[in-house]
C-alpha positions as CSV (number, residue, x, y, z in Angstrom):
1,T,-23.1,-47.9,23.6
2,P,-24.8,-51.2,25.1
3,K,-25.2,-51.5,28.7
4,T,-22.6,-53.7,30.5
5,W,-23.8,-57.1,31.6
6,F,-22.1,-60.1,33.2
7,S,-23.6,-63.3,34.1
8,T,-22.4,-65.9,36.5
9,R,-23.3,-69.6,37.1
10,E,-25.3,-68.7,40.3
11,D,-27.4,-66.1,38.4
12,L,-30.9,-67.4,38.0
13,N,-32.4,-64.2,36.6
14,L,-31.0,-64.0,33.0
15,K,-32.6,-60.9,32.1
16,I,-30.3,-58.8,29.9
17,P,-30.8,-55.2,30.3
18,K,-32.3,-53.3,27.3
19,S,-29.9,-51.1,25.4
20,K,-30.8,-47.5,24.1
21,P,-32.4,-47.3,20.8
22,I,-30.0,-46.6,17.8
23,R,-29.8,-42.9,17.0
24,Y,-27.9,-43.3,13.7
25,A,-26.4,-45.8,11.6
26,Q,-23.5,-45.4,9.2
27,I,-23.4,-48.2,6.6
28,P,-20.1,-48.5,4.6
29,F,-20.3,-49.9,1.1
30,L,-17.6,-51.4,-1.1
31,L,-19.1,-52.3,-4.3
32,K,-16.7,-54.0,-7.0
33,N,-17.3,-55.2,-10.6
34,L,-19.7,-52.5,-11.8
35,G,-18.6,-52.0,-15.1
36,T,-20.4,-48.7,-16.2
37,T,-21.4,-45.3,-14.8
38,E,-25.0,-46.3,-15.6
39,T,-24.8,-49.5,-13.3
40,V,-23.2,-47.5,-10.4
41,V,-25.7,-44.7,-10.5
42,A,-28.5,-47.1,-10.5
43,T,-26.9,-49.1,-7.5
44,I,-26.6,-45.7,-5.8
45,G,-30.2,-45.0,-6.5
46,Q,-31.4,-48.4,-5.2
47,I,-29.3,-47.9,-1.9
48,R,-30.6,-44.5,-1.4
49,E,-34.3,-45.8,-1.7
50,I,-33.6,-48.5,1.0
51,C,-32.0,-46.0,3.2
52,D,-35.0,-43.8,2.8
53,K,-37.3,-46.6,3.9
54,F,-35.3,-47.1,7.0
55,E,-35.3,-43.4,7.7
56,A,-39.0,-43.2,7.4
57,A,-39.1,-46.2,9.9
58,G,-37.4,-44.0,12.4
59,L,-33.8,-45.0,11.7
60,P,-31.5,-42.2,10.6
61,N,-28.8,-43.6,8.5
62,F,-26.1,-42.5,6.1
63,P,-24.4,-44.8,3.5
64,N,-20.9,-44.2,2.6
65,G,-18.2,-45.8,1.0
66,I,-16.2,-45.5,-2.6
67,P,-19.5,-45.3,-4.6
68,F,-20.9,-42.5,-2.6
69,T,-17.6,-40.6,-2.5
70,F,-16.6,-40.8,-6.3
71,W,-19.6,-41.9,-8.2
72,E,-22.5,-39.8,-6.5
73,Q,-21.7,-36.7,-8.5
74,Y,-23.2,-38.6,-11.7
75,V,-26.6,-39.1,-10.2
76,G,-27.9,-35.6,-11.0
77,L,-25.1,-34.2,-13.1
78,R,-27.0,-33.9,-16.3
79,S,-29.7,-32.0,-14.5
80,Y,-27.6,-29.7,-12.6
81,L,-25.5,-28.9,-15.8
82,L,-28.7,-27.9,-17.8
83,I,-29.9,-25.7,-14.9
84,S,-26.5,-24.1,-14.3
85,L,-26.2,-23.5,-18.2
86,A,-29.8,-22.0,-18.5
87,A,-29.2,-19.7,-15.6
88,A,-25.7,-18.6,-17.0
89,A,-27.5,-18.1,-20.4
90,A,-30.3,-15.9,-18.7
91,A,-27.6,-13.9,-16.8
92,V,-25.6,-13.4,-20.1
93,F,-28.7,-12.2,-22.0
94,G,-29.9,-9.9,-19.1
95,V,-26.6,-8.3,-18.6
96,V,-25.8,-7.7,-22.3
97,C,-29.1,-6.4,-22.8
98,L,-28.7,-4.0,-20.1
99,V,-25.3,-3.0,-20.9
100,M,-25.7,-2.7,-24.6
101,M,-29.2,-1.4,-24.5
102,S,-30.3,-3.9,-27.2
103,P,-32.2,-7.1,-26.9
104,W,-30.8,-7.9,-30.3
105,A,-27.3,-7.5,-29.1
106,G,-28.1,-10.1,-26.2
107,A,-29.7,-12.5,-28.7
108,L,-26.6,-12.5,-30.9
109,V,-24.3,-13.0,-27.9
110,L,-26.6,-15.8,-26.6
111,F,-26.6,-17.5,-30.1
112,T,-22.8,-17.4,-30.4
113,V,-22.4,-18.7,-26.9
114,G,-24.9,-21.4,-27.6
115,C,-23.1,-22.5,-30.8
116,L,-19.6,-22.4,-28.7
117,V,-21.1,-24.7,-25.9
118,G,-22.7,-27.1,-28.7
119,Q,-19.2,-27.4,-30.2
120,L,-17.6,-28.0,-27.0
121,F,-20.2,-30.9,-26.2
122,G,-19.4,-32.3,-29.6
123,A,-15.6,-32.1,-29.1
124,L,-16.1,-34.0,-25.7
125,G,-18.1,-36.7,-27.6
126,V,-15.5,-37.0,-30.5
127,L,-12.6,-37.2,-28.1
128,G,-14.4,-39.9,-25.9
129,I,-14.3,-37.6,-22.8
130,K,-17.1,-38.8,-20.5
131,L,-19.2,-36.1,-18.8
132,S,-18.0,-35.6,-15.2
133,A,-17.7,-32.9,-12.8
134,V,-14.6,-31.3,-14.5
135,P,-15.9,-31.2,-18.0
136,A,-19.1,-29.7,-16.7
137,V,-17.3,-26.9,-14.9
138,I,-15.2,-26.4,-18.0
139,I,-18.4,-26.1,-20.1
140,I,-19.9,-23.7,-17.7
141,L,-16.6,-21.5,-17.7
142,S,-16.6,-21.6,-21.6
143,I,-19.7,-19.5,-21.5
144,G,-17.8,-16.7,-19.7
145,L,-14.9,-16.8,-22.2
146,G,-17.2,-16.9,-25.1
147,V,-19.1,-13.9,-23.9
148,E,-15.8,-12.0,-23.3
149,F,-14.8,-12.6,-27.0
150,T,-18.1,-12.1,-28.6
151,I,-18.6,-8.7,-26.7
152,H,-15.4,-7.4,-28.1
153,V,-16.5,-8.2,-31.7
154,L,-20.0,-6.8,-30.9
155,V,-18.7,-3.6,-29.5
156,V,-16.3,-3.2,-32.4
157,S,-19.0,-3.8,-35.2
158,L,-21.4,-1.5,-33.2
159,A,-18.7,1.2,-33.1
160,S,-18.1,0.9,-36.8
161,L,-21.8,1.2,-37.8
162,C,-22.1,4.3,-35.6
163,C,-19.0,6.1,-37.0
């Protein structure tokens, strides 16, 4: 809050008291007429670069508004989705190898689940569903469902081979 200052006609010393330095700036943005997701993501990246320059100069700031509330999920969505899919695939392979005591079983389950995820990506493209947070979560959850059904088939086939 700036210091209070009043002047009168008789005041000959017109020194305005210095305010405290700005500690934090919150900048609201309302961007319109950005037609595609790529345009919005590029704009968010440019605004973040400008904010980083001011932060490096000593002014902590935080942009907010509709683009940052609803569209910032798209900035790193593909890379985070790939990291999540890789982590889930590694976990599935490790757990199946330990439980079934066979790396071959883990590879079969991983191949089947990979085909399922590929088909799901293809279905999203054919249906015209754009990748956002909800389809990304559905794709990650599909790995769990695919593993569950694949394990049932694998256990039955292993049981029929043993008996």
